[in-house]
C-alpha positions in Angstrom: -47.0 4.3 21.6 -44.8 6.4 19.3 -45.8 8.2 16.1 -46.4 6.1 12.9 -43.0 5.6 11.2 -43.8 7.8 8.1 -44.9 10.7 10.4 -41.9 10.3 12.7 -39.5 10.3 9.7 -41.1 13.4 8.2 -40.8 15.3 11.5 -37.2 14.3 12.0 -36.1 15.4 8.5 -38.0 18.7 8.8 -36.1 19.3 12.1 -32.7 18.4 10.7 -33.1 20.7 7.6 -35.2 23.3 9.4 -37.7 23.2 6.6 -41.4 22.3 7.2 -42.1 22.6 3.5 -39.6 20.0 2.2 -40.9 17.2 0.0 -40.0 13.4 0.3 -40.0 11.2 -2.8 -39.6 7.4 -2.1 -37.2 5.5 -4.3 -37.2 1.9 -5.4 -35.9 -0.3 -2.6 -33.0 -2.8 -2.5 -32.9 -6.4 -1.3 -32.8 -5.4 2.4 -35.2 -3.8 4.8 -33.7 -0.4 4.1 -35.8 2.1 2.2 -34.5 5.2 0.5 -36.1 8.6 -0.4 -34.9 11.8 -2.1 -35.5 14.9 -0.1 -36.1 18.3 -1.9 -35.4 21.2 0.4 -34.5 24.8 -0.4 -33.4 24.0 -4.0 -31.1 21.2 -2.7 -31.6 17.5 -2.7 -30.6 14.9 0.0 -30.8 11.2 0.3 -32.7 9.6 3.3 -32.0 6.1 4.4 -34.8 4.6 6.5 -33.6 1.4 8.2 -35.8 0.1 11.0 -33.4 -0.7 13.9 -35.2 -3.9 14.8 -34.6 -5.1 11.2 -31.3 -3.5 10.2 -28.3 -2.5 12.2 -27.1 0.7 10.6 -24.1 1.3 12.9 -21.6 -0.6 10.7 -22.7 1.5 7.7 -22.3 4.7 9.6 -19.0 3.8 11.1 -17.4 2.7 7.7 -18.9 5.7 5.9 -17.5 8.2 8.3 -14.1 6.4 8.4 -13.8 6.3 4.6 -15.0 9.9 4.4 -12.3 11.0 6.9 -9.7 9.3 4.8 -10.8 11.0 1.5 -12.7 8.2 -0.2 -15.6 9.7 -2.1 -18.5 8.3 -0.1 -21.8 10.2 0.7 -21.3 12.6 3.6 -23.6 11.9 6.6 -25.5 15.1 7.3 -27.5 13.8 10.3 -28.4 10.5 11.9 -30.7 9.0 14.6 -29.8 5.3 14.9 -32.4 4.8 17.7 -35.0 5.4 15.0 -33.0 4.2 12.1 -32.9 7.5 10.1 -29.8 8.7 8.2 -29.7 11.8 6.1 -27.0 11.6 3.4 -25.5 13.6 0.6 -27.3 12.9 -2.7 -25.0 11.3 -5.3 -27.7 11.6 -8.0 -29.0 8.8 -10.2 -26.2 8.1 -12.7 -24.5 4.7 -12.2 -21.2 4.1 -13.9 -22.8 1.2 -15.7 -25.1 3.6 -17.5 -22.4 5.7 -19.1 -19.9 3.1 -20.1 -19.2 2.6 -23.8 -16.1 2.2 -26.1 -15.3 5.9 -25.9 -15.7 6.5 -22.2 -14.6 3.2 -20.6 -10.8 4.0 -20.6 -11.3 7.3 -18.7 -13.8 5.9 -16.2 -11.9 2.7 -15.5 -8.6 4.5 -15.0 -10.4 6.9 -12.6 -12.0 3.9 -10.8 -8.6 2.2 -10.5 -6.9 5.4 -9.3 -9.6 5.6 -6.5 -9.0 1.9 -5.8 -5.3 2.5 -5.3 -6.2 5.3 -2.9 -8.7 3.1 -1.0 -6.0 0.5 -0.6 -3.6 2.9 1.1 -6.0 3.2 4.1 -4.6 1.7 7.3 -5.8 -1.9 7.8 -5.1 -1.8 11.6 -6.7 1.5 12.3 -8.1 1.4 15.9 -10.9 3.8 14.7 -12.3 1.1 12.3 -11.5 -2.5 12.7 -12.5 -4.2 9.5 -13.0 -8.0 9.6 -10.4 -10.2 7.8 -11.3 -11.9 4.6 -9.8 -15.1 6.2 -9.5 -18.7 5.3 -12.9 -19.7 6.7 -14.7 -17.0 4.8 -12.9 -17.7 1.5 -13.6 -21.5 1.8 -17.2 -21.0 2.9 -17.9 -18.7 -0.2 -16.4 -21.2 -2.7 -18.5 -24.1 -1.2 -21.6 -22.2 -2.6 -20.4 -23.4 -6.0 -20.8 -27.1 -5.3 -23.8 -26.7 -3.0 -25.9 -24.6 -5.3 -24.5 -24.4 -8.8 -23.3 -28.0 -9.2 -25.7 -30.0 -7.1 -28.9 -27.9 -7.0 -28.8 -26.3 -10.4 -26.9 -28.8 -12.6 -28.2 -31.8 -10.6 -24.7 -33.3 -10.6 -24.0 -35.8 -7.8 -20.3 -35.4 -6.9 -18.2 -38.5 -6.3 -15.9 -38.7 -3.2 -12.9 -38.1 -5.5 -14.6 -35.0 -7.1 -15.4 -33.6 -3.7 -11.8 -34.0 -2.6 -10.6 -32.3 -5.9 -12.9 -29.3 -5.2 -11.6 -29.1 -1.6 -8.0 -29.1 -2.8 -8.7 -26.5 -5.5 -10.5 -24.2 -3.0 -7.4 -24.6 -0.7 -5.0 -23.6 -3.5 -7.2 -20.5 -4.4 -7.6 -19.5 -0.7 -3.9 -19.9 0.0 -3.0 -17.6 -3.0 -5.5 -15.0 -1.8 -4.1 -14.9 1.7 -0.5 -14.7 0.4 -1.3 -11.5 -1.5 -0.8 -8.0 0.1 -3.8 -7.5 2.5 -5.6 -4.2 2.0 -9.0 -2.6 2.5 -11.4 -4.4 0.2 -14.8 -2.9 -0.8 -16.0 -6.4 -1.9 -18.4 -5.2 -4.6 -16.4 -2.5 -6.5 -18.2 -2.7 -9.8 -20.0 -0.5 -12.3 -23.3 -0.6 -10.4 -21.7 0.5 -7.1 -19.8 3.5 -8.6 -21.7 6.7 -9.4 -20.8 9.5 -11.7 -21.0 12.7 -9.7 -22.2 15.7 -11.7 -19.9 18.7 -11.8 -17.3 17.1 -9.5 -13.8 16.6 -10.9 -10.4 16.0 -9.5 -7.3 16.6 -11.5 -9.6 17.2 -14.5 -11.2 13.7 -14.2 -14.8 13.0 -13.4 -15.2 12.0 -9.8 -16.8 8.6 -9.0 -18.8 8.2 -5.9 -18.5 4.9 -4.0 -21.6 3.2 -2.5 -22.6 -0.2 -1.0 -19.3 -0.4 1.0 -20.8 -1.6 4.3 -19.3 -5.2 3.9 -15.7 -3.9 3.6 -13.0 -6.3 4.8 -9.2 -6.6 4.8 -8.3 -8.9 2.0 -6.3 -9.5 -1.2 -5.2 -6.5 -3.3 -6.5 -8.0 -6.5 -10.1 -8.6 -5.3 -11.7 -5.2 -6.0 -9.8 -4.9 -9.3 -11.5 -8.1 -10.4 -14.9 -6.8 -9.4 -14.7 -4.0 -11.9 -12.5 -5.5 -14.7 -14.4 -8.8 -14.8 -17.7 -7.3 -13.9 -20.6 -9.9 -13.7 -22.8 -7.4 -15.6 -20.5 -6.2 -18.4 -17.8 -7.7 -20.5 -14.9 -6.2 -22.4 -12.4 -7.8 -24.7 -9.6 -9.6 -22.9 -7.0 -7.4 -24.5 -8.5 -4.3 -23.0 -8.8 -6.0 -19.6 -5.1 -6.9 -19.7 -4.2 -3.3 -20.5 -6.2 -2.0 -17.5 -4.7 -4.7 -15.3 -1.3 -3.5 -16.4 -2.3 0.1 -15.6 -3.3 -0.9 -12.1 -0.1 -2.8 -11.6 2.0 0.2 -12.7 0.2 2.4 -10.2 0.6 0.1 -7.2 3.0 1.1 -4.4 6.5 -0.2 -5.0 6.4 -2.2 -1.8 3.6 -4.3 -3.2 5.3 -5.1 -6.5 8.9 -5.7 -5.3 10.3 -9.1 -6.5 7.2 -9.6 -8.6 6.6 -9.5 -12.4 3.4 -8.6 -14.2 3.0 -12.3 -14.9 3.1 -13.0 -11.2 0.4 -10.4 -10.7 -1.7 -11.9 -13.5 -1.6 -15.2 -11.8 -2.7 -13.7 -8.5 -5.5 -11.9 -10.4 -6.7 -15.1 -12.1 -6.7 -17.2 -8.9 -8.5 -14.5 -6.9 -11.0 -14.1 -9.8 -11.6 -17.8 -9.8 -12.5 -17.7 -6.1 -14.8 -14.8 -6.7 -16.6 -16.3 -9.6 -17.0 -19.7 -8.0 -18.8 -17.8 -5.2 -20.9 -15.7 -7.6 -22.1 -18.7 -9.5 -23.4 -20.2 -6.3 -24.9 -17.0 -5.1 -26.8 -16.3 -8.3 -28.3 -19.8 -8.2 -29.2 -19.4 -4.5 -30.9 -16.0 -5.2 -32.9 -17.7 -7.9 -33.8 -21.0 -6.2 -34.1 -20.0 -2.6 -35.1 -16.3 -2.8 -37.1 -16.2 -6.1 -34.9 -13.5 -7.6 -34.6 -14.6 -11.2 -32.9 -11.5 -12.6 -29.4 -12.7 -12.0 -29.8 -15.8 -14.2 -29.1 -13.8 -17.4 -25.7 -13.0 -16.0 -24.7 -16.6 -15.2 -23.1 -17.4 -18.6 -20.7 -14.5 -18.4 -19.5 -15.4 -14.9 -19.1 -19.0 -16.0 -17.2 -17.8 -19.1 -14.8 -15.9 -16.8 -14.2 -18.9 -14.6 -13.3 -21.1 -17.6 -10.7 -18.5 -18.8 -9.2 -18.0 -15.3 -8.5 -21.7 -14.5 -7.0 -22.4 -17.9 -3.3 -23.1 -18.3 -2.2 -23.2 -14.6 -0.6 -26.5 -13.5 -2.1 -26.2 -10.0 -5.6 -26.0 -11.5 -5.2 -28.5 -14.3 -7.2 -31.3 -12.7 -10.0 -28.9 -11.7 -10.0 -27.5 -15.3 -10.4 -31.0 -16.7 -13.3 -31.7 -14.2 -15.1 -28.4 -15.2 -14.6 -29.2 -19.0 -15.8 -32.8 -18.7 -18.5 -32.7 -16.0 -19.7 -29.1 -15.5 -19.6 -27.5 -19.0 -21.7 -30.1 -20.8 -24.4 -30.0 -18.1 -24.4 -26.2 -18.2 -24.8 -26.0 -21.9 -27.6 -28.5 -21.7 -29.3 -26.1 -19.3 -28.5 -23.0 -21.4 -27.7 -24.0 -25.0 -28.1 -20.4 -26.1 -25.1 -19.4 -24.1 -22.6 -21.5 -26.1 -21.1 -18.6 -28.1 -20.4 -16.6 -25.0 -19.2 -19.5 -22.9 -16.7 -20.4 -25.6 -15.5 -16.9 -25.8 -16.9 -15.9 -29.2 -19.4 -13.3 -27.9 -18.4 -10.0 -26.3 -21.2 -8.1 -24.8 -21.7 -4.5 -24.0 -22.5 -2.8 -20.7 -26.0 -3.6 -19.4 
């Protein structure tokens, strides 16, 4: 029988850093079986990931981290690893999430930096033999959108869909998925928002504060608008539509010429809205599933903003006219009955600040 896990972990870290006097400070955990701790050793700090191999396969995280690091994406450097025990020693990015420093005065600088890094991320080779990322394909896109009717519509709003309504949703999902797959396919982080970007102290590039990228282990190859939506229409923070449009135009102007040829900004805005509708249909379903199935109630406060986004994204497009009417007539009244206090936000009158 091996050593108790805490003892084995301590010995391993001491050996890696050659410091028997280091200290280990556990940090609050996330939703998985992974645990994190900050290591203090010789006036430096490190981050330790403890992922029991029988519960968590850390190989994908390690492979993607090393691949991104090799290509210049600012992810935590891996200092040492023992996957047989599930121990990974990482560079410490500190404690400052981008969400904690956003305000009216800082958001332009930080969002432009985040978009610059996103453009860089999208230049990575999608067919690199060294790291074969899965495709964000039709099956995955459709499966995600089905969470909307399964969880948000039927389980949360208690709406029984008719056969015609089920067919309408299927047709709408198909339109949104087709649009996503027709876009340039690039490396997609999948959760590129203000809680997964970290402000790195004393690290700058071209006189801009560097942002560290975390939670990238679910990266795929997908539409070039997806990660942009994650940050500009963040489920946890809302900015005026006029500013979002300015940032979207900034990103458009910094894309490689090959991706914008024979396209207008209006074409890009349509791609952006359709991909955003796909993402927010999925998120509405996921937030309800986290609440009803997993007992995680914290996401419910973010539901109205995500629904508000969806209402804006499907408005005014002929291909989505029938779906828009369905949402206005069947979904919106039921939602407002559940959450009457969200009416101002849902109808676009309320603009929140970062949370």
